[in-house]
C-alpha positions as a printed Julia matrix, in Angstrom:
155×3 Matrix{Float64}:
 12.49  33.26    3.42
  8.99  32.1     2.53
  7.67  28.56    2.43
  8.21  28.12   -1.32
 11.83  29.28   -1.08
 12.52  26.89    1.82
 10.92  24.0    -0.05
 12.82  24.73   -3.26
 16.03  25.09   -1.25
 15.51  21.7     0.36
 14.65  20.11   -2.97
 17.72  21.68   -4.59
 20.08  20.52   -1.79
 18.88  16.94   -2.03
 18.95  17.05   -5.84
 22.52  18.35   -5.82
 23.56  15.63   -3.34
 22.06  13.03   -5.68
 23.94  14.42   -8.68
 27.2   14.65   -6.71
 26.87  10.96   -5.8
 27.65   9.99   -9.4
 29.67  13.01  -10.53
 32.94  12.11  -12.23
 31.98   8.54  -13.12
 32.91   7.44  -16.63
 30.29   6.23  -19.08
 31.46   2.66  -18.45
 30.99   3.13  -14.7
 27.57   4.74  -15.16
 26.45   1.7   -17.14
 27.93  -0.96  -14.85
 25.2   -3.12  -13.26
 25.14  -3.99   -9.59
 24.77  -0.62   -7.89
 21.34  -1.5    -6.51
 20.44  -5.08   -7.38
 21.04  -5.34  -11.11
 20.61  -1.6   -11.67
 23.42   0.66  -12.86
 23.77   4.33  -11.98
 22.12   5.04  -15.35
 19.16   2.89  -14.31
 18.92   4.71  -10.97
 18.92   8.08  -12.72
 16.14   6.87  -15.04
 14.24   5.56  -11.98
 14.5    8.88  -10.13
 13.29  10.64  -13.27
 10.34   8.24  -13.44
  9.31   9.26   -9.94
  9.6   12.94  -10.8
  7.32  12.17  -13.77
  4.94  10.47  -11.33
  5.03  13.57   -9.15
  4.11  15.74  -12.12
  1.28  13.35  -12.98
 -0.07  13.04   -9.44
  0.52  16.46   -7.86
 -2.36  18.05   -9.82
 -4.6   15.27   -8.46
 -3.45  16.1    -4.92
 -4.15  19.8    -5.55
 -7.73  18.86   -6.3
 -7.94  17.11   -2.93
 -8.16  13.69   -4.57
 -6.06  10.58   -4.11
 -4.14   9.2    -7.07
 -4.75   5.61   -8.1
 -3.0    3.16   -5.8
  0.01   1.37   -7.23
 -1.14  -1.88   -5.63
 -4.38  -1.72   -7.59
 -3.1   -0.24  -10.83
  0.22  -2.12  -11.14
  0.3   -4.85   -8.5
  2.48  -2.8    -6.16
  5.37  -0.33   -6.17
  7.93  -2.99   -7.1
  5.86  -4.03  -10.11
  5.5   -0.39  -11.15
  9.26   0.17  -10.79
 10.03  -2.95  -12.84
  7.63  -1.92  -15.6
  8.98   1.63  -15.67
 12.58   0.37  -15.7
 11.88  -1.96  -18.61
 10.4    0.95  -20.6
 13.63   2.92  -20.14
 16.04   0.0   -20.57
 16.85   0.81  -24.18
 17.53   4.51  -23.66
 21.02   5.75  -24.35
 22.83   7.43  -21.46
 22.58  10.8   -23.22
 18.79  10.4   -23.46
 18.54   9.46  -19.77
 20.43  12.65  -18.87
 18.31  14.72  -21.26
 15.08  13.4   -19.74
 16.43  13.91  -16.24
 17.2   17.59  -16.88
 13.92  18.23  -18.7
 11.66  16.56  -16.13
 13.44  18.13  -13.17
 13.14  21.57  -14.8
  9.42  20.92  -15.42
  8.97  19.92  -11.78
 10.58  23.13  -10.5
  8.47  25.22  -12.89
  5.36  23.44  -11.65
  6.19  24.05   -7.98
  6.73  27.74   -8.76
  3.1   27.96   -9.97
  1.43  26.09   -7.11
 -0.47  28.27   -4.63
  1.67  28.55   -1.5
 -1.0   27.16    0.84
 -0.5   23.76   -0.79
  3.2   23.76    0.06
  2.7   23.43    3.82
  4.21  20.23    5.22
  0.81  18.87    6.29
 -0.86  18.91    2.88
 -1.45  15.93    0.61
  0.41  17.83   -2.11
  3.54  18.25    0.01
  3.43  14.63    1.16
  3.34  13.41   -2.44
  6.09  15.81   -3.46
  8.28  14.69   -0.55
  7.8   10.97   -1.26
  8.49  11.26   -5.01
 11.41  13.68   -4.81
 13.46  15.03   -1.93
 13.03  12.07    0.43
 13.59   9.71   -2.53
 16.84  11.21   -3.86
 18.93  10.5    -0.73
 18.13   6.78   -0.76
 19.64   6.43   -4.2
 22.51   8.85   -3.56
 23.46   6.74   -0.55
 23.33   3.52   -2.6
 25.56   5.05   -5.27
 28.06   6.33   -2.67
 28.11   2.92   -0.99
 28.76   1.25   -4.38
 31.52   3.73   -5.2
 33.17   3.18   -1.82
 33.0   -0.6    -2.18
 34.81  -0.33   -5.51
 37.6    1.7    -3.9
 38.01  -0.98   -1.22
 38.41  -3.75   -3.84
């Protein structure tokens, strides 16, 4: 198995774990606030999609050996960026959130398939950015959703 296949396998495992964390929830449950702060599962899905969009925006910059603009400079920090991005997606219907999620994730996979393999090594700026925006990000939110689901069972 080559480096690209291992990377895509890891990405797919973490992506599937994320999706499984909310599988079977009703629309009402997906929209219920309080999963992470005031966010619902729908908001978390939109947030994860935002970071995949950020990966698609910033990975080409990393391929060029450059550093993307810092969130602290451009937005006042990661939290400010997340709040701004969340407010942009607040009005989206659940169906649109799922549509965007599928489309952006598919675009991300297609992009990774085109990247020269030398950029996929774990020590590259490209791989670091990809890891932070995707497969090390998904588990944090999957865990929060599972914790929320379990707390509802206990009630």
